[in-house]
Residue, then its C-alpha position, 0 to 999 in steps of 0.5 A: m106552704e103548707k096548711r097548719t094542722t093546730r091552731s095558736h094563742y097567739k098572733i103575729v103583729g110587727n116582729q111580736l107573739l101577742p095573745k089573741k083576743s079571747y071568748d069565754t064561750e063558743k057561741e060569743a066567739l061565733m057572733v063576732a066571726r060572723f059579724l067579721n066575714t060579713q065585712p068586705n075587707i075580710i078575705h079569708k073565712m074567719i072560724v072559732y076554736k078551743c085554745i089548748k093553752c088558755n082553754k077559751w076561744h079564739i077566732g082564726n081563719n082557716g084559708n077558704l076565700l069568702k064569696d059573695e054568696d058566703r057573707e050574704k048567708i052569713k048576714e042572714k044568720l046574723k040578722n035572724g040571730r040563728e044559733s046553727r054553724 
């Protein structure tokens, strides 16, 4: 399977294409993505990207597996309120 080079405004739910949740700022999307990355049911790392269709921010996965060490680092960033990626 080839890795996508562009990101989509849509997600596939069943047999439908639905618009993804959009965020007005990168910071807002990043905080949600970090929270998602701390959840045990999330397998692939969630990232933020600016949508070329709506010019807002969306969250998607990058295909990289999340490890327990990654989750712990992300939890620390959330706890400390750090802005850096």
